[in-house]
N, C-alpha and C positions, 0 to 999 in steps of 0.2 A: 687543928683548925684549918691549916693550909690544905690538907687532904680533902676536908669537907668542902672547902671553897672550890677546889679543883673539880671535885665530883659535881658540885652544883653548876660550875661553869660548863662542864661537859654536857650535863643534862639540858641546860638552857641552850647550848649550841645545837644540840640534837633537835630540840623543839623548834628553834629558829629555822633549821634546815627543812624540817617537815612542813613548817608553815610556808616557806618559800616554794617548796614542791607543790603544795596544795594551791598556792596562788597561780603557779604556772599551769596546772591542770584546769583551774577555773578560767584562766585567760583563754585557753584553747576552747573550752566549752562556750565561752562568750562569743568567740570568733565564729564558731559553728552556728550558734543561735542567731547571730547577726546576719549570717548568710541566709538562714531560713527566713528571717524577718524581711530581708531585702527581696527574697523570692516572693514572699507573700505580698509585699508592696507592689511588685511588678504585676503579679497576678491581679491584684486589686485595681491597679491602673488599667490593665487590659479589660477588666470587667466594666469599668466606667467608660471605656472607649467603645463598648458595645460587643466585645467578643464574648462568646458563650463559655462560661465556666460555672462550676457549682459554687454559688455565693456562700452557701452554708459551710462548705469545706474550707473556703478561703477564710471566712470569719473564724472557724475553729482553729485553723493553722496560725492565724495571727494571735488569737487568744492564747494558744498553747505556747507560742514563741515568747509572748510577753510574760506569761507566768514563769516560764523557765528563766528568762532574763532577770526577773525580780528575785527569784530564788538564788540565782548565781551571784547577783549583785550583793545580796545579803551575806552570802557565804564568803565572798571576796572581802567584804568589809570586815567580817569577823577574822579572817585570816590575816588581814593587814593589821588589825588591832593586836592580834596575838604576836605577829612578827615585831611590831613596835614594842610591845611589852617585853618580849625576849631580848630585844636590843637594849632596852633600858636595864634589864637585869644583868646582861653581859657588861654593860658600862659600870654598873654598881660593883660587880665582882672584880672588874679590872681595878677599880679604885681601892677596893679592899686589899687586893694583892699588892698594889702599889704601896699602900700604907704599911702592909706587913713587911715589905722589903725595906722600907725606911726604918721601921722598928728594929729589924735585924741589923741594919747598918749601924744604928745608934748603939745597940748592944755590943756589936763587934768593936766599936770605937772605945767603949767604956772598959773593955777588958785590957 
């Protein structure tokens, strides 16, 4: 039982680490896309100020950046939920191990 619990703990720890790594990658992607969005906003502002730029390309860039931000946000939310679930599982395993230790102590005292 203890071995099974330890294996489960290792698996959940691995999943939590993978989720954290995924969150970091997604944060980087968000940062890049926010830069692109800001660039598009500046370009849009310049258009409104009368400077000549291709309005269609600007609209396309903004739409593209927004679509990617929505996808990344959804992915980040999923990763955060997975990370939280992994943390809950680790807490549960820790409680099981703690209980197992108490049972072992009681058995040792009874001998």
